N, C-alpha and C positions, 0 to 999 in steps of 0.2 A: 292548446291552439299552436299551430306551427308558424314560425316566422316566414315572412315573404321576402325572399332575396330580391332586391330591387337594383337595377342598373341605371345609372345616370350617364347619358351620352352628351358630353360637352364638345362641340366642334363648330367650325365655321362652314363646313359643307361646301356646296357649289351653288352660289346665288344664280338664280335664273335657269337652273338645270335640274328639274325634278328627277330625271333618269339617273343622273350622277348621284343625287342624294339618296335615291332608293338603293343604289349599290352600296353606299356607305352604311345605310340602315341594315341591309342584309348581312354585311360583314360584322357589324356591331352585334346584331341579334345572334349570330352564330357564336361569337365570343362570349356573350353574356349567358347564353343557354349552356355553353360548355362549362361555365363556372357556377351553374345551378340557379341562375336567375329565373324568376317566374314573371317578371315585369321589366320592361325597358322603357325609359322615359326620355324623350328628346326635347329640343328647345322650341321656342316660339317660331312659327313659320319655317320649321325645319324642312319641309318638303320643297320649298321654292327659294329659300333665303329671305331675309327680311328687307334688305335695301334694294328692292327691285322697282321702286317707284309705283305711282298710281297706274300707269299703263301696264307695267309688268304684273301687278296684282290682277287687273282685269283680264289680261291675256292668259294667265296661269291658273286662275281660280277654277275649281272643279266642284261638282256635287260631292257630298260625303261618300257616295258609292260610285264615284267616277273611276276612270282607269287607274289613277294613282292609289286611290283608296282600296281598290281590289288588289293591287300589287302589294300594298302593305299587309292586307289580310293574308295573302299567300305567304309572305315572309313570316308572319306570326305563326301560321299553321305549320310551316315547314320546320321551324325551330322550336315550336311548342312553348311559346311564352307570349304574354300579353304585351301590346305595344301602344304607347300614347305618343302621338305625333301632332305637331302644329302644321297648319296649312291654310291657304285662303279658300274659303268655301263659297261657292255660288249657289244661291237658293232663291227661287221666286223673284228673280230680277235684282236681288241684292247680293253684296259680297260681304262676308263676315271673316274676322280674324278668329279662326276656330282651332280647337284641339279635339281629336277623335281618339277614342280608346277602343281597340279591338282585342278580343280574347285570344287565348292560346289556340283556339280552334279556328280563328279567323273571323268569327262572328262579331258584329259591332256590339259593343257594350254601352257606349255613351258618346255623345257629341255635344261639345260646349262651345258657345259663341261669346267671345270677350265682351264684357258689359261696360267696362270703363276704358275708353280709348285714350291713348296718350299722344299728345303732340299733333302738329299740323298734318304730318304724313298720314297717320292713322285716321284722323277725323275726316280727311279728304278721301281716303281709300275704302273705308269700311263703314258698315252699318253696325251700331252697337247691339249686342244681344240683350234679351229681356228676361232670360231665365237665370235667376241668381244661384240656384243650387242644382247641380247636375251630379248624379252619383251612379255608381255601379258596384257590383260585388266581385272581388277577386279572392278566391279561397274563402277565408273566414273574415276578411276585412271589407269594410265599406270604404270605397274609394271615391273621392270627389275631385273636381277639376276647377281651377281658376287659371287665368293667363296673366302673367307679368304684373302690370299696373293694378289689376284687380286685387292682388294680395296685399297691397299697400293700404287698403281700406279695411280697418279692423272689423267693420260691420260684415263684410263679405265672409271673413274667416269665422266669425262668431256664428253666422247663419249656418255654416257647414257644421260647426261643433254641435249646435242645437239639433241639427238634422241627423247627427250620429256619424259623421265622417271620421274615420280612423286615420286615413292617409290621404293628404291633400296633394295632388299633382299640379305643379305650377311651371309649365314651360314659359320661358322668359327670354327677352332680348334686352337685358339690362346693360346700360352703357356708362362709360365714364362721364361725370364724376360721382356716380351714385353707388359706389361700392358698398356704402354703409347699409344699403338695403339687404344685400346678401349676407353681409358680415354680422349685422345687428338686428335688423327688423325681423328677418325670417325666424331665427331662434326664439325671439320674443313672441311672435305670432303662435308658434308651435306650443310654447309654454302656457300662454294666457288662454288658449282655446283647447289645450290638452289633446294634441294630435301629432302625428308625424307630418312633416312637409318635405316633399321632394321638389326642390327648386333647381331647375335645369336651364342653364344659360347658353347663349352663343359665345364664341370666342373670336378674337381677331378683329380686323377692320373690314367693314363693308361700306363703301361709299363714304358718307359723312359720319358714320357711326363707328365708335370704338368700343366694342363689347368687352366687358371686364372678366368674363368667366366666373370663377368663384362659386360654381354650382355647389349645392349642399343638400344633405339629408339631415334635418333637425328633428329632435325627438320631443315628446311631451314633457320631459324633464328639463328642457331648455338647452340640452347638450347638442353639439353639432357632431353627428355620427360620422359624416363624410364631408370632406371639403376639397374641392378641386383648386388648382392654381389658375393661371391665366391662359394656358394653352389647351390643346385638344386632349381629352381624357375620357376613358370609360371607367366609371367608379361603380363599385358594388358594395352594398351593405344590406343588413337585415332590418326589416320592420317587425318588431317583436310585440305580439298581442299581450304577452305577459307584462311587459313594461307599461303598456297603455293601461291595463287594469290596475296595476299598482299605483301608477302616477295619478290616475283619476281618483283613486280612493284617498290618497294623501292630500292632493291639491283641491282646495275648496272653491276655486273661482266660479265654476258653473253652478255649484250648489248654492253659493251665497249671492247670486245675482238678485236684483230687485227690479224686475222689468217695469213695474209701475212707475218708477222714477225716470225711465228712459224714453218715454213717449215723445218728447220733444225732438229726439234725434231724427225721427223719420219725417218731421214736418218743416225743419229749418232749411233755409236756402241762403248760402253764403255768397255774397257778390262783392 
């Protein structure tokens, strides 16, 4: 099984300017493809910027197959690599914080709606998604999608593990003072659920938000294969099926589970 070279685009982009962000995406896709990448992953709300307010979300939201979605598909097909991008999605009168995956031929592979909304801005601006596990296939790998806060719930990641996800894509807008999520939580999630996690953050300051960068690719062995700093970067690393197979054989977490003991987890409500 061949490794999947994966590119992580950490940047601040152009808040409120989808056209400007599409230009950034095109340049990044060209660079990533030239270095052999088969997949490019961007941050949460990449297409529009994150700190655009409730009005900005409503005005800039598009259907998955809207003009910007078609432009991303053209970029993917032009450069011959799959692209995962975050955007505000309008659908049936609601707006979702979504991430869409298009293939190297420009065809849609998956569209995921953030299920766990964080903070007052997100709860006021978005409707939560209701589908916990969304997957697609890239090459020989099963790829899943979560967004930012979603990955901080271990149940979400374990659901992906049980569904066979090999590489979990997590566009995020992680801000100060929560650096420990990128530094510590993500490698642990990858290890305990035996998968790769590509965690791709925004960088810089947008409005009231100070994004910490620190994007990473964490492996099933708990090692951080790639780690960005605080500024804009395009990182490239390999997702290796051979390591997945070896690590899953050695690590017994998934085999040693006792689901009958965990039934109370789905029924409890903390307040």
